[in-house]
C-alpha positions in Angstrom: -33.8 183.6 -213.2 -35.3 183.1 -209.3 -34.3 185.4 -206.5 -33.3 182.7 -204.1 -31.4 179.7 -203.6 -31.1 177.4 -200.7 -27.9 177.9 -199.2 -25.4 175.7 -199.4 -23.2 175.9 -196.7 -21.8 179.2 -197.1 -20.9 181.8 -195.5 -17.4 180.8 -194.3 -16.8 183.5 -191.0 -14.1 185.8 -193.6 -17.1 185.7 -196.1 -19.6 187.3 -192.8 -16.9 190.0 -192.6 -16.5 191.0 -196.0 -20.4 190.9 -196.2 -20.4 193.4 -193.1 -18.0 195.4 -194.6 -19.0 196.1 -197.9 -23.0 197.0 -196.1 -20.8 199.7 -193.7 -19.2 200.9 -196.9 -22.4 202.3 -197.5 -23.5 203.7 -194.2 -23.9 207.1 -194.9 -26.4 210.1 -195.7 -24.9 210.1 -199.3 -27.4 209.3 -202.0 -26.2 206.8 -204.6 -26.5 205.5 -208.1 -25.5 201.8 -208.9 -24.4 201.4 -212.1 -26.4 197.0 -212.8 -24.8 195.8 -215.5 -26.8 192.4 -215.0 -23.6 190.8 -214.0 -22.5 189.3 -210.2 -20.5 192.0 -209.4 -23.1 194.5 -209.8 -25.8 192.5 -208.1 -23.8 192.3 -205.3 -23.1 195.5 -204.9 -26.5 196.5 -204.9 -28.0 193.6 -202.7 -25.2 195.6 -200.0 -27.2 199.0 -200.5 -30.4 197.8 -199.9 -28.9 195.7 -196.5 -27.5 199.3 -195.5 -30.6 200.9 -196.4 -29.3 203.5 -198.5 -30.5 205.9 -200.5 -29.7 203.6 -203.8 -31.0 203.8 -207.5 -29.9 201.1 -210.4 -28.8 201.9 -213.6 -29.1 200.3 -216.3 -27.2 200.9 -219.9 -29.1 200.5 -222.9 -28.1 200.1 -226.1 -26.9 197.7 -229.3 -23.9 196.9 -227.3 -25.7 195.4 -224.0 -27.6 192.1 -225.1 -31.8 191.7 -224.2 -30.3 188.6 -222.2 -28.0 191.1 -220.0 -31.1 193.5 -220.3 -33.5 191.3 -218.5 -31.1 189.5 -215.7 -30.5 193.3 -214.7 -34.7 194.0 -214.4 -34.8 190.7 -212.8 -31.6 191.7 -210.1 -33.5 194.8 -209.1 -36.8 193.4 -208.2 -34.9 190.8 -206.3 -32.7 192.8 -204.0 -35.1 195.7 -204.0 -33.7 198.5 -205.9 -35.3 201.4 -207.9 -34.2 201.1 -211.5 -33.7 203.0 -214.0 -33.0 203.0 -217.7 -30.2 205.3 -219.5 -29.5 205.3 -223.0 -25.9 206.7 -223.6 -26.6 206.6 -226.8 -22.8 205.8 -227.3 -23.2 204.9 -231.4 -23.7 208.8 -232.0 -19.6 209.3 -230.8 -17.4 208.3 -234.0 -14.7 208.5 -231.4 -16.6 205.1 -229.7 -17.7 204.2 -233.5 -13.8 203.8 -235.0 -13.3 201.6 -232.5 -9.0 202.1 -230.8 -8.2 201.1 -228.1 -9.6 204.0 -226.3 -13.3 202.7 -226.8 -14.2 202.1 -223.8 -12.7 205.2 -222.4 -15.5 207.0 -225.1 -18.2 204.8 -223.8 -17.8 205.1 -220.0 -17.4 208.4 -219.9 -20.9 209.1 -222.2 -22.3 206.5 -219.8 -21.3 208.3 -216.5 -22.3 211.3 -218.3 -25.4 210.5 -218.4 -26.0 208.8 -215.0 -24.9 212.5 -213.7 -27.2 214.5 -215.3 -29.8 212.3 -214.0 -28.8 212.1 -210.7 -27.0 214.9 -210.0 -26.8 214.7 -206.5 -25.7 211.0 -206.6 -22.2 209.3 -205.8 -21.9 207.0 -208.9 -21.3 203.2 -207.6 -20.0 200.9 -210.2 -19.4 197.2 -209.7 -15.2 197.0 -210.7 -13.4 194.6 -208.3 -10.1 193.8 -207.2 -9.2 191.7 -210.0 -10.3 193.9 -212.9 -7.8 196.6 -211.8 -5.4 194.0 -213.5 -6.0 194.1 -217.5 -6.5 197.0 -219.7 -9.7 198.4 -218.6 -9.5 202.0 -220.1 -13.2 202.7 -218.7 -11.0 202.8 -215.2 -10.1 206.3 -216.2 -13.2 207.6 -217.3 -14.3 206.2 -214.2 -11.6 208.3 -212.2 -12.4 211.7 -214.0 -16.1 211.1 -213.0 -15.2 210.5 -209.2 -17.1 207.4 -209.6 -16.0 204.7 -206.2 -15.7 201.1 -206.6 -16.3 199.2 -203.3 -15.5 195.9 -204.4 -12.1 197.4 -205.4 -12.1 200.0 -202.7 -12.3 196.9 -200.0 -9.7 194.6 -201.8 -12.4 191.6 -202.6 -11.5 189.9 -205.7 -14.3 187.6 -207.7 -13.9 184.5 -206.3 -14.9 186.2 -202.9 -17.9 188.0 -204.9 -19.2 184.7 -206.0 -19.1 184.2 -202.0 -20.7 186.9 -201.5 -23.6 186.3 -204.1 -23.8 182.6 -202.3 -24.2 184.3 -198.8 -27.1 186.6 -200.0 -28.9 183.7 -201.7 -28.3 185.4 -205.3 -28.9 183.4 -207.7 -26.7 184.9 -210.0 -23.7 183.5 -208.2 -22.1 181.1 -210.9 -23.3 183.8 -213.8 -20.3 183.8 -216.4 -18.9 187.4 -216.9 -20.3 188.7 -219.8 -18.6 192.4 -220.8 -20.8 194.4 -223.7 -21.2 193.5 -227.0 -18.2 196.1 -228.2 -16.0 194.4 -226.4 -16.0 191.2 -228.9 -14.8 193.6 -231.8 -11.4 193.8 -232.9 -9.6 197.5 -232.7 -9.4 199.3 -235.7 -13.4 197.3 -236.8 -15.7 200.0 -237.1 -18.6 198.9 -234.5 -22.2 199.3 -235.9 -25.5 197.9 -234.6 -25.9 195.7 -237.5 -22.2 193.8 -236.1 -23.2 194.0 -232.2 -27.0 192.6 -233.0 -25.0 189.6 -235.5 -22.4 188.7 -232.4 -25.0 188.4 -229.9 -27.4 186.1 -232.2 -24.3 184.0 -232.8 -23.1 183.4 -228.8 -26.6 183.0 -228.5 -26.7 179.9 -231.5 -23.6 178.4 -229.2 -25.7 178.4 -226.2 -28.7 176.3 -227.5 -25.7 174.4 -229.3 -24.6 174.1 -225.1 -22.0 176.4 -225.1 -23.5 178.3 -222.0 -19.7 180.6 -221.7 -18.4 181.7 -225.0 -17.5 184.5 -227.0 -17.6 185.2 -230.8 -14.5 188.1 -231.7 -14.9 189.6 -234.9 -11.7 190.3 -236.9 -11.3 192.3 -240.1 -13.1 190.7 -243.4 -15.8 189.1 -241.0 -13.9 186.6 -239.6 -16.0 185.5 -236.4 -12.9 183.6 -234.0 -14.8 181.8 -231.0 -13.8 181.1 -227.6 -15.4 178.7 -225.1 -13.3 176.8 -222.2 -11.2 174.0 -222.5 -14.1 171.6 -221.8 -16.2 172.3 -224.5 -13.7 172.7 -227.4 -14.0 169.2 -228.1 -17.7 168.8 -228.4 -18.3 172.1 -230.9 -15.5 170.4 -233.3 -17.9 167.5 -233.4 -20.6 166.5 -235.7 -23.0 167.9 -236.6 -22.3 170.9 -234.4 -19.5 172.0 -235.5 -21.6 171.9 -239.4 -24.7 174.2 -237.1 -22.0 176.5 -236.1 -20.4 177.1 -239.9 -23.9 177.0 -241.1 -25.1 179.4 -238.8 -22.6 182.0 -238.6 -22.6 181.9 -242.1 -26.0 182.9 -242.2 -25.4 185.6 -240.3 -23.4 187.4 -242.4 -19.6 186.1 -241.0 -17.6 185.5 -244.3 -15.3 183.7 -242.4 -15.6 181.0 -238.9 -12.8 179.9 -236.6 -12.8 178.1 -233.5 -9.4 179.4 -231.0 -7.5 176.6 -230.2 -6.9 178.2 -226.6 -9.8 178.3 -223.9 -11.0 181.2 -223.3 -9.9 183.9 -221.6 -10.6 188.0 -220.5 -9.7 190.2 -222.7 -8.0 188.5 -225.2 -8.1 191.0 -227.9 -6.3 193.1 -226.1 -3.2 190.9 -227.0 -2.4 193.3 -229.7 -1.9 196.1 -228.0 1.4 194.2 -226.0 4.4 193.8 -228.6 5.6 190.0 -229.5 9.0 189.8 -227.8 12.2 189.8 -230.0 
C-alpha cells in the first residue's frame, strides 16, 4: 500500500469544512491513544490528529482475530500519516465469555482491549474510528466504549462512511476505497465457539476468495463447520462458474470446512445479527 495517490478532483468545499472540523476536534492539550485498525475510518482519524499536532499514539490490537493483512495495513497507515505506533495484545481468547461467543462477544472483546490500552497509556483519551453510520447496527462494543469513556470524533461530528472516504481522498490516503474488514470473530455465528483454529481457517478462506477475484468477501462460519460465503452482487455469477466454483469447494473443504455454501443474497454488514431479530408472525 502506497502512502498517497494523485488527487482526483476532491475536495469540495463541504469536505474541506469537514476536514477543518475533524482536525479542530484534536486542537487542545490532551494526549490521545487512537485505536488504529487498518481501515479507512481510523486512518482518517489518525491523519486528523497528526495534522492538529496533537500528542497522539496509534494502538493496534494483535491476535488471531486480526488478519495479517489488516496488521500490515495498520503499520503502513501509521508510517504514512506519521504517528507513533504501538501493538497491544488484549489476549481475548483467554476470556471464556469471548470464546463462548454469545451476542455480547464484542462487548467483552472491546472491554478487554480498552482496559489494555488504558493500562499502556493511563493519561490518554482513547479514540476510535466509529463513524455516524456505525450507530445504526447492533454493536455491543459501543457500550464497552461508553463504559471506558472512549471518544469517537467521526460520530460526534456526524461524519458517515461516504464522508470518511471523501476525507481520505482529500488527505491522499491510498486506502480511501478499501472495503470494510471487521475482525475475523465477527464471521462466526453466535453460539459457535471462537477458537484460534477457526479464525485462521476463515482468514485463509477469505485469502483464497480474494485470489479468485472476490476482493470484498466474508466467509461466515455456522454450526457443523458450514461456510457461508457472502460477496457483492456483481461477483455472484463469476463465483458460480467453473472452474472457480470447484476451486472454492476444494479449497474450503481442504481447509477443514464440512459444507460450502454461497449466499444468494449479496454481501451485507452484520448479517449474523439477523438471528437476533424475531421472524415476523
